PyMOL CGO cylinders between C-alpha atoms (Angstrom):
from pymol import cmd
from pymol.cgo import CYLINDER

trace = [
    CYLINDER, 13.96, 73.35, 175.03, 14.03, 76.45, 177.22, 0.3, 1, 1, 1, 1, 1, 1,
    CYLINDER, 14.03, 76.45, 177.22, 16.55, 79.10, 176.14, 0.3, 1, 1, 1, 1, 1, 1,
    CYLINDER, 16.55, 79.10, 176.14, 17.84, 82.22, 177.82, 0.3, 1, 1, 1, 1, 1, 1,
    CYLINDER, 17.84, 82.22, 177.82, 19.05, 84.76, 175.24, 0.3, 1, 1, 1, 1, 1, 1,
    CYLINDER, 19.05, 84.76, 175.24, 21.28, 87.73, 176.05, 0.3, 1, 1, 1, 1, 1, 1,
    CYLINDER, 21.28, 87.73, 176.05, 22.23, 90.67, 173.85, 0.3, 1, 1, 1, 1, 1, 1,
    CYLINDER, 22.23, 90.67, 173.85, 24.56, 93.48, 174.89, 0.3, 1, 1, 1, 1, 1, 1,
    CYLINDER, 24.56, 93.48, 174.89, 26.44, 93.80, 171.59, 0.3, 1, 1, 1, 1, 1, 1,
    CYLINDER, 26.44, 93.80, 171.59, 24.96, 97.06, 170.33, 0.3, 1, 1, 1, 1, 1, 1,
    CYLINDER, 24.96, 97.06, 170.33, 22.53, 99.76, 171.48, 0.3, 1, 1, 1, 1, 1, 1,
    CYLINDER, 22.53, 99.76, 171.48, 20.53, 97.82, 174.05, 0.3, 1, 1, 1, 1, 1, 1,
    CYLINDER, 20.53, 97.82, 174.05, 20.69, 95.53, 177.04, 0.3, 1, 1, 1, 1, 1, 1,
    CYLINDER, 20.69, 95.53, 177.04, 18.25, 92.74, 176.19, 0.3, 1, 1, 1, 1, 1, 1,
    CYLINDER, 18.25, 92.74, 176.19, 17.35, 89.29, 177.42, 0.3, 1, 1, 1, 1, 1, 1,
    CYLINDER, 17.35, 89.29, 177.42, 14.48, 86.85, 177.13, 0.3, 1, 1, 1, 1, 1, 1,
    CYLINDER, 14.48, 86.85, 177.13, 13.53, 83.32, 178.08, 0.3, 1, 1, 1, 1, 1, 1,
    CYLINDER, 13.53, 83.32, 178.08, 11.88, 81.32, 175.32, 0.3, 1, 1, 1, 1, 1, 1,
    CYLINDER, 11.88, 81.32, 175.32, 10.24, 77.92, 175.32, 0.3, 1, 1, 1, 1, 1, 1,
    CYLINDER, 10.24, 77.92, 175.32, 10.89, 76.26, 171.97, 0.3, 1, 1, 1, 1, 1, 1,
    CYLINDER, 10.89, 76.26, 171.97, 7.74, 76.06, 169.88, 0.3, 1, 1, 1, 1, 1, 1,
    CYLINDER, 7.74, 76.06, 169.88, 6.00, 78.90, 171.69, 0.3, 1, 1, 1, 1, 1, 1,
    CYLINDER, 6.00, 78.90, 171.69, 5.40, 82.09, 169.64, 0.3, 1, 1, 1, 1, 1, 1,
    CYLINDER, 5.40, 82.09, 169.64, 5.91, 84.50, 172.56, 0.3, 1, 1, 1, 1, 1, 1,
    CYLINDER, 5.91, 84.50, 172.56, 8.78, 84.55, 175.11, 0.3, 1, 1, 1, 1, 1, 1,
    CYLINDER, 8.78, 84.55, 175.11, 7.98, 83.49, 178.63, 0.3, 1, 1, 1, 1, 1, 1,
    CYLINDER, 7.98, 83.49, 178.63, 9.71, 86.67, 179.80, 0.3, 1, 1, 1, 1, 1, 1,
    CYLINDER, 9.71, 86.67, 179.80, 11.55, 89.44, 177.97, 0.3, 1, 1, 1, 1, 1, 1,
    CYLINDER, 11.55, 89.44, 177.97, 13.01, 92.87, 178.63, 0.3, 1, 1, 1, 1, 1, 1,
    CYLINDER, 13.01, 92.87, 178.63, 14.94, 95.34, 176.48, 0.3, 1, 1, 1, 1, 1, 1,
    CYLINDER, 14.94, 95.34, 176.48, 16.55, 98.57, 177.68, 0.3, 1, 1, 1, 1, 1, 1,
    CYLINDER, 16.55, 98.57, 177.68, 17.90, 100.78, 174.87, 0.3, 1, 1, 1, 1, 1, 1,
    CYLINDER, 17.90, 100.78, 174.87, 21.33, 102.08, 175.87, 0.3, 1, 1, 1, 1, 1, 1,
    CYLINDER, 21.33, 102.08, 175.87, 24.71, 102.86, 174.35, 0.3, 1, 1, 1, 1, 1, 1,
    CYLINDER, 24.71, 102.86, 174.35, 26.66, 102.47, 177.60, 0.3, 1, 1, 1, 1, 1, 1,
    CYLINDER, 26.66, 102.47, 177.60, 26.10, 100.96, 181.01, 0.3, 1, 1, 1, 1, 1, 1,
    CYLINDER, 26.10, 100.96, 181.01, 25.39, 97.36, 179.97, 0.3, 1, 1, 1, 1, 1, 1,
    CYLINDER, 25.39, 97.36, 179.97, 27.49, 95.97, 182.82, 0.3, 1, 1, 1, 1, 1, 1,
    CYLINDER, 27.49, 95.97, 182.82, 25.41, 97.74, 185.46, 0.3, 1, 1, 1, 1, 1, 1,
    CYLINDER, 25.41, 97.74, 185.46, 22.05, 96.95, 183.82, 0.3, 1, 1, 1, 1, 1, 1,
    CYLINDER, 22.05, 96.95, 183.82, 22.41, 93.32, 182.78, 0.3, 1, 1, 1, 1, 1, 1,
    CYLINDER, 22.41, 93.32, 182.78, 22.44, 91.36, 186.05, 0.3, 1, 1, 1, 1, 1, 1,
    CYLINDER, 22.44, 91.36, 186.05, 19.43, 93.15, 187.58, 0.3, 1, 1, 1, 1, 1, 1,
    CYLINDER, 19.43, 93.15, 187.58, 17.59, 92.63, 184.28, 0.3, 1, 1, 1, 1, 1, 1,
    CYLINDER, 17.59, 92.63, 184.28, 18.40, 88.90, 184.35, 0.3, 1, 1, 1, 1, 1, 1,
    CYLINDER, 18.40, 88.90, 184.35, 17.25, 88.64, 187.97, 0.3, 1, 1, 1, 1, 1, 1,
    CYLINDER, 17.25, 88.64, 187.97, 13.90, 90.17, 186.98, 0.3, 1, 1, 1, 1, 1, 1,
    CYLINDER, 13.90, 90.17, 186.98, 13.48, 87.67, 184.13, 0.3, 1, 1, 1, 1, 1, 1,
    CYLINDER, 13.48, 87.67, 184.13, 14.37, 84.70, 186.31, 0.3, 1, 1, 1, 1, 1, 1,
    CYLINDER, 14.37, 84.70, 186.31, 11.73, 85.72, 188.85, 0.3, 1, 1, 1, 1, 1, 1,
    CYLINDER, 11.73, 85.72, 188.85, 9.04, 85.66, 186.14, 0.3, 1, 1, 1, 1, 1, 1,
    CYLINDER, 9.04, 85.66, 186.14, 9.65, 82.05, 185.05, 0.3, 1, 1, 1, 1, 1, 1,
    CYLINDER, 9.65, 82.05, 185.05, 8.87, 78.90, 187.01, 0.3, 1, 1, 1, 1, 1, 1,
    CYLINDER, 8.87, 78.90, 187.01, 12.12, 77.23, 187.99, 0.3, 1, 1, 1, 1, 1, 1,
    CYLINDER, 12.12, 77.23, 187.99, 14.21, 80.31, 187.18, 0.3, 1, 1, 1, 1, 1, 1,
    CYLINDER, 14.21, 80.31, 187.18, 17.60, 79.69, 185.64, 0.3, 1, 1, 1, 1, 1, 1,
    CYLINDER, 17.60, 79.69, 185.64, 17.58, 76.11, 186.91, 0.3, 1, 1, 1, 1, 1, 1,
    CYLINDER, 17.58, 76.11, 186.91, 14.87, 75.34, 184.33, 0.3, 1, 1, 1, 1, 1, 1,
    CYLINDER, 14.87, 75.34, 184.33, 17.07, 76.36, 181.39, 0.3, 1, 1, 1, 1, 1, 1,
    CYLINDER, 17.07, 76.36, 181.39, 18.32, 73.96, 178.75, 0.3, 1, 1, 1, 1, 1, 1,
    CYLINDER, 18.32, 73.96, 178.75, 20.59, 76.42, 176.93, 0.3, 1, 1, 1, 1, 1, 1,
    CYLINDER, 20.59, 76.42, 176.93, 21.95, 79.96, 176.99, 0.3, 1, 1, 1, 1, 1, 1,
    CYLINDER, 21.95, 79.96, 176.99, 22.44, 81.99, 173.80, 0.3, 1, 1, 1, 1, 1, 1,
    CYLINDER, 22.44, 81.99, 173.80, 24.39, 85.23, 173.54, 0.3, 1, 1, 1, 1, 1, 1,
    CYLINDER, 24.39, 85.23, 173.54, 25.21, 87.64, 170.73, 0.3, 1, 1, 1, 1, 1, 1,
    CYLINDER, 25.21, 87.64, 170.73, 28.92, 87.51, 169.92, 0.3, 1, 1, 1, 1, 1, 1,
    CYLINDER, 28.92, 87.51, 169.92, 29.30, 90.43, 167.50, 0.3, 1, 1, 1, 1, 1, 1,
    CYLINDER, 29.30, 90.43, 167.50, 30.10, 92.42, 165.65, 0.3, 1, 1, 1, 1, 1, 1,
    CYLINDER, 30.10, 92.42, 165.65, 29.45, 95.07, 168.24, 0.3, 1, 1, 1, 1, 1, 1,
    CYLINDER, 29.45, 95.07, 168.24, 30.91, 97.04, 171.11, 0.3, 1, 1, 1, 1, 1, 1,
    CYLINDER, 30.91, 97.04, 171.11, 34.02, 95.45, 172.62, 0.3, 1, 1, 1, 1, 1, 1,
    CYLINDER, 34.02, 95.45, 172.62, 32.84, 96.27, 176.14, 0.3, 1, 1, 1, 1, 1, 1,
    CYLINDER, 32.84, 96.27, 176.14, 29.27, 95.18, 175.48, 0.3, 1, 1, 1, 1, 1, 1,
    CYLINDER, 29.27, 95.18, 175.48, 30.34, 91.86, 174.02, 0.3, 1, 1, 1, 1, 1, 1,
    CYLINDER, 30.34, 91.86, 174.02, 32.53, 91.05, 177.01, 0.3, 1, 1, 1, 1, 1, 1,
    CYLINDER, 32.53, 91.05, 177.01, 29.67, 91.86, 179.40, 0.3, 1, 1, 1, 1, 1, 1,
    CYLINDER, 29.67, 91.86, 179.40, 27.12, 89.64, 177.66, 0.3, 1, 1, 1, 1, 1, 1,
    CYLINDER, 27.12, 89.64, 177.66, 29.44, 86.72, 176.95, 0.3, 1, 1, 1, 1, 1, 1,
    CYLINDER, 29.44, 86.72, 176.95, 30.80, 86.67, 180.50, 0.3, 1, 1, 1, 1, 1, 1,
    CYLINDER, 30.80, 86.67, 180.50, 27.28, 86.64, 181.95, 0.3, 1, 1, 1, 1, 1, 1,
    CYLINDER, 27.28, 86.64, 181.95, 26.15, 83.91, 179.56, 0.3, 1, 1, 1, 1, 1, 1,
    CYLINDER, 26.15, 83.91, 179.56, 29.13, 81.71, 180.39, 0.3, 1, 1, 1, 1, 1, 1,
    CYLINDER, 29.13, 81.71, 180.39, 28.61, 82.20, 184.10, 0.3, 1, 1, 1, 1, 1, 1,
    CYLINDER, 28.61, 82.20, 184.10, 24.92, 81.30, 183.97, 0.3, 1, 1, 1, 1, 1, 1,
    CYLINDER, 24.92, 81.30, 183.97, 25.62, 78.33, 181.72, 0.3, 1, 1, 1, 1, 1, 1,
    CYLINDER, 25.62, 78.33, 181.72, 28.27, 77.04, 184.12, 0.3, 1, 1, 1, 1, 1, 1,
    CYLINDER, 28.27, 77.04, 184.12, 26.03, 77.49, 187.15, 0.3, 1, 1, 1, 1, 1, 1,
    CYLINDER, 26.03, 77.49, 187.15, 23.03, 75.86, 185.44, 0.3, 1, 1, 1, 1, 1, 1,
    CYLINDER, 23.03, 75.86, 185.44, 25.10, 73.11, 183.83, 0.3, 1, 1, 1, 1, 1, 1,
    CYLINDER, 25.10, 73.11, 183.83, 23.79, 73.84, 180.33, 0.3, 1, 1, 1, 1, 1, 1,
    CYLINDER, 23.79, 73.84, 180.33, 25.54, 74.63, 177.01, 0.3, 1, 1, 1, 1, 1, 1,
    CYLINDER, 25.54, 74.63, 177.01, 26.17, 78.22, 175.93, 0.3, 1, 1, 1, 1, 1, 1,
    CYLINDER, 26.17, 78.22, 175.93, 26.04, 79.12, 172.24, 0.3, 1, 1, 1, 1, 1, 1,
    CYLINDER, 26.04, 79.12, 172.24, 27.03, 82.23, 170.33, 0.3, 1, 1, 1, 1, 1, 1,
    CYLINDER, 27.03, 82.23, 170.33, 24.74, 83.98, 167.83, 0.3, 1, 1, 1, 1, 1, 1,
    CYLINDER, 24.74, 83.98, 167.83, 26.23, 86.45, 165.35, 0.3, 1, 1, 1, 1, 1, 1,
    CYLINDER, 26.23, 86.45, 165.35, 24.59, 89.86, 165.55, 0.3, 1, 1, 1, 1, 1, 1,
    CYLINDER, 24.59, 89.86, 165.55, 24.30, 90.08, 161.77, 0.3, 1, 1, 1, 1, 1, 1,
    CYLINDER, 24.30, 90.08, 161.77, 22.52, 86.71, 161.69, 0.3, 1, 1, 1, 1, 1, 1,
    CYLINDER, 22.52, 86.71, 161.69, 20.01, 87.97, 164.25, 0.3, 1, 1, 1, 1, 1, 1,
    CYLINDER, 20.01, 87.97, 164.25, 19.18, 90.89, 161.94, 0.3, 1, 1, 1, 1, 1, 1,
    CYLINDER, 19.18, 90.89, 161.94, 18.99, 88.62, 158.88, 0.3, 1, 1, 1, 1, 1, 1,
    CYLINDER, 18.99, 88.62, 158.88, 16.71, 85.93, 160.29, 0.3, 1, 1, 1, 1, 1, 1,
    CYLINDER, 16.71, 85.93, 160.29, 13.41, 87.89, 160.38, 0.3, 1, 1, 1, 1, 1, 1,
    CYLINDER, 13.41, 87.89, 160.38, 14.04, 89.19, 156.85, 0.3, 1, 1, 1, 1, 1, 1,
    CYLINDER, 14.04, 89.19, 156.85, 14.10, 85.65, 155.52, 0.3, 1, 1, 1, 1, 1, 1,
    CYLINDER, 14.10, 85.65, 155.52, 10.63, 84.82, 156.80, 0.3, 1, 1, 1, 1, 1, 1,
    CYLINDER, 10.63, 84.82, 156.80, 7.88, 85.47, 154.30, 0.3, 1, 1, 1, 1, 1, 1,
    CYLINDER, 7.88, 85.47, 154.30, 7.87, 86.18, 150.59, 0.3, 1, 1, 1, 1, 1, 1,
    CYLINDER, 7.87, 86.18, 150.59, 10.22, 89.16, 150.28, 0.3, 1, 1, 1, 1, 1, 1,
    CYLINDER, 10.22, 89.16, 150.28, 12.22, 89.36, 147.05, 0.3, 1, 1, 1, 1, 1, 1,
    CYLINDER, 12.22, 89.36, 147.05, 15.89, 90.28, 146.85, 0.3, 1, 1, 1, 1, 1, 1,
    CYLINDER, 15.89, 90.28, 146.85, 19.21, 89.80, 148.61, 0.3, 1, 1, 1, 1, 1, 1,
    CYLINDER, 19.21, 89.80, 148.61, 18.70, 89.68, 152.37, 0.3, 1, 1, 1, 1, 1, 1,
    CYLINDER, 18.70, 89.68, 152.37, 21.18, 92.10, 153.88, 0.3, 1, 1, 1, 1, 1, 1,
    CYLINDER, 21.18, 92.10, 153.88, 22.11, 92.97, 157.46, 0.3, 1, 1, 1, 1, 1, 1,
    CYLINDER, 22.11, 92.97, 157.46, 23.88, 96.30, 157.88, 0.3, 1, 1, 1, 1, 1, 1,
    CYLINDER, 23.88, 96.30, 157.88, 25.27, 97.71, 161.13, 0.3, 1, 1, 1, 1, 1, 1,
    CYLINDER, 25.27, 97.71, 161.13, 26.73, 101.21, 161.32, 0.3, 1, 1, 1, 1, 1, 1,
    CYLINDER, 26.73, 101.21, 161.32, 30.45, 100.93, 162.05, 0.3, 1, 1, 1, 1, 1, 1,
    CYLINDER, 30.45, 100.93, 162.05, 31.02, 104.72, 161.96, 0.3, 1, 1, 1, 1, 1, 1,
    CYLINDER, 31.02, 104.72, 161.96, 33.53, 106.66, 159.85, 0.3, 1, 1, 1, 1, 1, 1,
    CYLINDER, 33.53, 106.66, 159.85, 31.79, 105.76, 156.58, 0.3, 1, 1, 1, 1, 1, 1,
    CYLINDER, 31.79, 105.76, 156.58, 31.94, 102.00, 157.18, 0.3, 1, 1, 1, 1, 1, 1,
    CYLINDER, 31.94, 102.00, 157.18, 29.43, 99.30, 157.99, 0.3, 1, 1, 1, 1, 1, 1,
    CYLINDER, 29.43, 99.30, 157.99, 29.39, 95.71, 159.14, 0.3, 1, 1, 1, 1, 1, 1,
    CYLINDER, 29.39, 95.71, 159.14, 27.52, 93.70, 156.53, 0.3, 1, 1, 1, 1, 1, 1,
    CYLINDER, 27.52, 93.70, 156.53, 26.33, 90.23, 155.62, 0.3, 1, 1, 1, 1, 1, 1,
    CYLINDER, 26.33, 90.23, 155.62, 24.13, 89.27, 152.67, 0.3, 1, 1, 1, 1, 1, 1,
    CYLINDER, 24.13, 89.27, 152.67, 22.50, 86.01, 151.63, 0.3, 1, 1, 1, 1, 1, 1,
    CYLINDER, 22.50, 86.01, 151.63, 20.42, 84.98, 148.64, 0.3, 1, 1, 1, 1, 1, 1,
    CYLINDER, 20.42, 84.98, 148.64, 16.84, 83.68, 149.11, 0.3, 1, 1, 1, 1, 1, 1,
    CYLINDER, 16.84, 83.68, 149.11, 18.08, 80.09, 148.94, 0.3, 1, 1, 1, 1, 1, 1,
    CYLINDER, 18.08, 80.09, 148.94, 20.56, 80.71, 151.74, 0.3, 1, 1, 1, 1, 1, 1,
    CYLINDER, 20.56, 80.71, 151.74, 23.71, 81.10, 149.61, 0.3, 1, 1, 1, 1, 1, 1,
    CYLINDER, 23.71, 81.10, 149.61, 26.14, 83.60, 151.08, 0.3, 1, 1, 1, 1, 1, 1,
    CYLINDER, 26.14, 83.60, 151.08, 26.68, 86.61, 148.82, 0.3, 1, 1, 1, 1, 1, 1,
    CYLINDER, 26.68, 86.61, 148.82, 28.73, 88.68, 151.28, 0.3, 1, 1, 1, 1, 1, 1,
    CYLINDER, 28.73, 88.68, 151.28, 30.22, 86.94, 154.33, 0.3, 1, 1, 1, 1, 1, 1,
    CYLINDER, 30.22, 86.94, 154.33, 30.35, 88.95, 157.57, 0.3, 1, 1, 1, 1, 1, 1,
    CYLINDER, 30.35, 88.95, 157.57, 32.76, 91.83, 157.02, 0.3, 1, 1, 1, 1, 1, 1,
    CYLINDER, 32.76, 91.83, 157.02, 33.66, 95.48, 157.50, 0.3, 1, 1, 1, 1, 1, 1,
    CYLINDER, 33.66, 95.48, 157.50, 33.71, 97.76, 154.45, 0.3, 1, 1, 1, 1, 1, 1,
    CYLINDER, 33.71, 97.76, 154.45, 32.62, 101.08, 152.99, 0.3, 1, 1, 1, 1, 1, 1,
    CYLINDER, 32.62, 101.08, 152.99, 29.10, 101.60, 151.66, 0.3, 1, 1, 1, 1, 1, 1,
    CYLINDER, 29.10, 101.60, 151.66, 30.45, 101.86, 148.12, 0.3, 1, 1, 1, 1, 1, 1,
    CYLINDER, 30.45, 101.86, 148.12, 32.32, 98.58, 148.39, 0.3, 1, 1, 1, 1, 1, 1,
    CYLINDER, 32.32, 98.58, 148.39, 29.21, 96.94, 149.83, 0.3, 1, 1, 1, 1, 1, 1,
    CYLINDER, 29.21, 96.94, 149.83, 27.14, 98.06, 146.86, 0.3, 1, 1, 1, 1, 1, 1,
    CYLINDER, 27.14, 98.06, 146.86, 29.80, 96.79, 144.47, 0.3, 1, 1, 1, 1, 1, 1,
    CYLINDER, 29.80, 96.79, 144.47, 29.45, 93.32, 146.01, 0.3, 1, 1, 1, 1, 1, 1,
    CYLINDER, 29.45, 93.32, 146.01, 25.65, 93.44, 146.19, 0.3, 1, 1, 1, 1, 1, 1,
    CYLINDER, 25.65, 93.44, 146.19, 25.44, 94.08, 142.46, 0.3, 1, 1, 1, 1, 1, 1,
    CYLINDER, 25.44, 94.08, 142.46, 22.20, 95.00, 140.72, 0.3, 1, 1, 1, 1, 1, 1,
    CYLINDER, 22.20, 95.00, 140.72, 19.92, 93.96, 143.60, 0.3, 1, 1, 1, 1, 1, 1,
    CYLINDER, 19.92, 93.96, 143.60, 17.19, 94.26, 144.62, 0.3, 1, 1, 1, 1, 1, 1,
    CYLINDER, 17.19, 94.26, 144.62, 18.11, 94.21, 148.29, 0.3, 1, 1, 1, 1, 1, 1,
    CYLINDER, 18.11, 94.21, 148.29, 16.10, 93.92, 151.50, 0.3, 1, 1, 1, 1, 1, 1,
    CYLINDER, 16.10, 93.92, 151.50, 18.07, 95.39, 154.37, 0.3, 1, 1, 1, 1, 1, 1,
    CYLINDER, 18.07, 95.39, 154.37, 17.80, 95.60, 158.16, 0.3, 1, 1, 1, 1, 1, 1,
    CYLINDER, 17.80, 95.60, 158.16, 19.97, 96.96, 160.93, 0.3, 1, 1, 1, 1, 1, 1,
    CYLINDER, 19.97, 96.96, 160.93, 21.18, 100.29, 162.23, 0.3, 1, 1, 1, 1, 1, 1,
    CYLINDER, 21.18, 100.29, 162.23, 22.72, 101.17, 158.83, 0.3, 1, 1, 1, 1, 1, 1,
    CYLINDER, 22.72, 101.17, 158.83, 19.71, 100.01, 156.81, 0.3, 1, 1, 1, 1, 1, 1,
    CYLINDER, 19.71, 100.01, 156.81, 18.56, 103.49, 155.80, 0.3, 1, 1, 1, 1, 1, 1,
    CYLINDER, 18.56, 103.49, 155.80, 22.08, 104.61, 154.84, 0.3, 1, 1, 1, 1, 1, 1,
    CYLINDER, 22.08, 104.61, 154.84, 22.74, 101.52, 152.73, 0.3, 1, 1, 1, 1, 1, 1,
    CYLINDER, 22.74, 101.52, 152.73, 19.32, 101.77, 151.06, 0.3, 1, 1, 1, 1, 1, 1,
    CYLINDER, 19.32, 101.77, 151.06, 20.02, 105.41, 150.20, 0.3, 1, 1, 1, 1, 1, 1,
    CYLINDER, 20.02, 105.41, 150.20, 23.38, 104.47, 148.67, 0.3, 1, 1, 1, 1, 1, 1,
    CYLINDER, 23.38, 104.47, 148.67, 21.68, 101.71, 146.69, 0.3, 1, 1, 1, 1, 1, 1,
    CYLINDER, 21.68, 101.71, 146.69, 19.04, 104.04, 145.29, 0.3, 1, 1, 1, 1, 1, 1,
    CYLINDER, 19.04, 104.04, 145.29, 21.68, 106.58, 144.26, 0.3, 1, 1, 1, 1, 1, 1,
    CYLINDER, 21.68, 106.58, 144.26, 23.24, 103.82, 142.20, 0.3, 1, 1, 1, 1, 1, 1,
    CYLINDER, 23.24, 103.82, 142.20, 19.89, 102.80, 140.71, 0.3, 1, 1, 1, 1, 1, 1,
    CYLINDER, 19.89, 102.80, 140.71, 19.50, 99.64, 142.77, 0.3, 1, 1, 1, 1, 1, 1,
    CYLINDER, 19.50, 99.64, 142.77, 16.07, 98.76, 144.15, 0.3, 1, 1, 1, 1, 1, 1,
    CYLINDER, 16.07, 98.76, 144.15, 16.21, 98.68, 147.95, 0.3, 1, 1, 1, 1, 1, 1,
    CYLINDER, 16.21, 98.68, 147.95, 13.61, 97.85, 150.58, 0.3, 1, 1, 1, 1, 1, 1,
    CYLINDER, 13.61, 97.85, 150.58, 14.10, 98.48, 154.29, 0.3, 1, 1, 1, 1, 1, 1,
    CYLINDER, 14.10, 98.48, 154.29, 12.96, 95.62, 156.49, 0.3, 1, 1, 1, 1, 1, 1,
    CYLINDER, 12.96, 95.62, 156.49, 13.72, 97.43, 159.75, 0.3, 1, 1, 1, 1, 1, 1,
    CYLINDER, 13.72, 97.43, 159.75, 16.01, 100.17, 161.01, 0.3, 1, 1, 1, 1, 1, 1,
    CYLINDER, 16.01, 100.17, 161.01, 17.05, 99.23, 164.53, 0.3, 1, 1, 1, 1, 1, 1,
    CYLINDER, 17.05, 99.23, 164.53, 20.05, 99.80, 166.76, 0.3, 1, 1, 1, 1, 1, 1,
    CYLINDER, 20.05, 99.80, 166.76, 19.79, 96.23, 168.08, 0.3, 1, 1, 1, 1, 1, 1,
    CYLINDER, 19.79, 96.23, 168.08, 18.32, 92.87, 167.00, 0.3, 1, 1, 1, 1, 1, 1,
    CYLINDER, 18.32, 92.87, 167.00, 15.06, 91.38, 168.24, 0.3, 1, 1, 1, 1, 1, 1,
    CYLINDER, 15.06, 91.38, 168.24, 16.06, 89.35, 171.30, 0.3, 1, 1, 1, 1, 1, 1,
    CYLINDER, 16.06, 89.35, 171.30, 13.43, 86.69, 170.54, 0.3, 1, 1, 1, 1, 1, 1,
    CYLINDER, 13.43, 86.69, 170.54, 15.25, 85.95, 167.26, 0.3, 1, 1, 1, 1, 1, 1,
    CYLINDER, 15.25, 85.95, 167.26, 18.52, 85.60, 169.16, 0.3, 1, 1, 1, 1, 1, 1,
    CYLINDER, 18.52, 85.60, 169.16, 16.80, 82.95, 171.27, 0.3, 1, 1, 1, 1, 1, 1,
    CYLINDER, 16.80, 82.95, 171.27, 15.35, 81.15, 168.24, 0.3, 1, 1, 1, 1, 1, 1,
    CYLINDER, 15.35, 81.15, 168.24, 18.69, 81.04, 166.47, 0.3, 1, 1, 1, 1, 1, 1,
    CYLINDER, 18.69, 81.04, 166.47, 20.34, 79.92, 169.68, 0.3, 1, 1, 1, 1, 1, 1,
    CYLINDER, 20.34, 79.92, 169.68, 17.93, 77.00, 170.02, 0.3, 1, 1, 1, 1, 1, 1,
    CYLINDER, 17.93, 77.00, 170.02, 18.97, 75.77, 166.56, 0.3, 1, 1, 1, 1, 1, 1,
    CYLINDER, 18.97, 75.77, 166.56, 22.72, 76.29, 166.97, 0.3, 1, 1, 1, 1, 1, 1,
    CYLINDER, 22.72, 76.29, 166.97, 25.22, 73.45, 167.34, 0.3, 1, 1, 1, 1, 1, 1,
    CYLINDER, 25.22, 73.45, 167.34, 27.02, 73.97, 170.68, 0.3, 1, 1, 1, 1, 1, 1,
    CYLINDER, 27.02, 73.97, 170.68, 30.17, 72.37, 169.26, 0.3, 1, 1, 1, 1, 1, 1,
    CYLINDER, 30.17, 72.37, 169.26, 30.32, 74.93, 166.43, 0.3, 1, 1, 1, 1, 1, 1,
    CYLINDER, 30.32, 74.93, 166.43, 28.58, 78.10, 167.68, 0.3, 1, 1, 1, 1, 1, 1,
    CYLINDER, 28.58, 78.10, 167.68, 31.05, 78.95, 170.41, 0.3, 1, 1, 1, 1, 1, 1,
    CYLINDER, 31.05, 78.95, 170.41, 30.38, 81.85, 172.81, 0.3, 1, 1, 1, 1, 1, 1,
    CYLINDER, 30.38, 81.85, 172.81, 33.44, 83.90, 171.89, 0.3, 1, 1, 1, 1, 1, 1,
    CYLINDER, 33.44, 83.90, 171.89, 33.62, 87.41, 170.41, 0.3, 1, 1, 1, 1, 1, 1,
    CYLINDER, 33.62, 87.41, 170.41, 33.38, 87.88, 166.65, 0.3, 1, 1, 1, 1, 1, 1,
    CYLINDER, 33.38, 87.88, 166.65, 35.67, 90.86, 166.05, 0.3, 1, 1, 1, 1, 1, 1,
    CYLINDER, 35.67, 90.86, 166.05, 35.68, 92.20, 162.49, 0.3, 1, 1, 1, 1, 1, 1,
    CYLINDER, 35.68, 92.20, 162.49, 38.10, 95.06, 163.15, 0.3, 1, 1, 1, 1, 1, 1,
    CYLINDER, 38.10, 95.06, 163.15, 40.85, 96.04, 165.55, 0.3, 1, 1, 1, 1, 1, 1,
    CYLINDER, 40.85, 96.04, 165.55, 39.92, 98.07, 168.65, 0.3, 1, 1, 1, 1, 1, 1,
    CYLINDER, 39.92, 98.07, 168.65, 40.27, 101.85, 168.43, 0.3, 1, 1, 1, 1, 1, 1,
    CYLINDER, 40.27, 101.85, 168.43, 42.39, 101.94, 171.57, 0.3, 1, 1, 1, 1, 1, 1,
    CYLINDER, 42.39, 101.94, 171.57, 45.82, 100.40, 170.99, 0.3, 1, 1, 1, 1, 1, 1,
    CYLINDER, 45.82, 100.40, 170.99, 48.96, 100.11, 173.13, 0.3, 1, 1, 1, 1, 1, 1,
    CYLINDER, 48.96, 100.11, 173.13, 51.55, 102.85, 172.68, 0.3, 1, 1, 1, 1, 1, 1,
    CYLINDER, 51.55, 102.85, 172.68, 54.67, 100.89, 171.90, 0.3, 1, 1, 1, 1, 1, 1,
    CYLINDER, 54.67, 100.89, 171.90, 56.90, 103.92, 172.39, 0.3, 1, 1, 1, 1, 1, 1,
    CYLINDER, 56.90, 103.92, 172.39, 55.63, 104.39, 175.94, 0.3, 1, 1, 1, 1, 1, 1,
    CYLINDER, 55.63, 104.39, 175.94, 56.32, 100.84, 177.12, 0.3, 1, 1, 1, 1, 1, 1,
    CYLINDER, 56.32, 100.84, 177.12, 58.88, 100.28, 179.84, 0.3, 1, 1, 1, 1, 1, 1,
    CYLINDER, 58.88, 100.28, 179.84, 61.40, 97.57, 179.03, 0.3, 1, 1, 1, 1, 1, 1,
    CYLINDER, 61.40, 97.57, 179.03, 61.25, 94.54, 181.29, 0.3, 1, 1, 1, 1, 1, 1,
    CYLINDER, 61.25, 94.54, 181.29, 64.26, 93.95, 183.49, 0.3, 1, 1, 1, 1, 1, 1,
]
cmd.load_cgo(trace, "trace")
């Protein structure tokens, strides 16, 4: 299976093409950025396609991060993934951003609760935690650092994501053993591709995973009544 993975959910514009079973992507590019994903993504995808025999016509699947993340970034990535999938006639699957951070933590012999933590600003984080056997301890959610530690319990924890250092610091203040797997503003795009290759297209739909309301909201008092 050949998979194109796209990530514009957080602090990067990333994409790669992976052949299932191969340890290294056939082509990959990541551009760290907080804004400008819409302008950067299509040229980036064109460059990747030119590096792979058959281009997008050789794809078997498209995977895209669906959040949590930037509302604008998510729309950019999901729209591009759907368009390429439609043109190539292949399924498009969604990969949760938190899952992409969790997956590399679960490889190897680390001990503790595997935790993905994304900075949500204003003293909050997006979080998901699973036990070594795969049992969900904290489902994907938005909460304060203190509430997260209350749910994580006595640990130890192994944490990755843009809020990894902050959550680990909060854990240590409370006497909980914490190990940082990686502090990153965005997930490894190769892991997005790997998770996408395993996803069920009937279940992992390419639609945004919003865990909170947008900051910008309509001003009801300023609306003009319809005639």
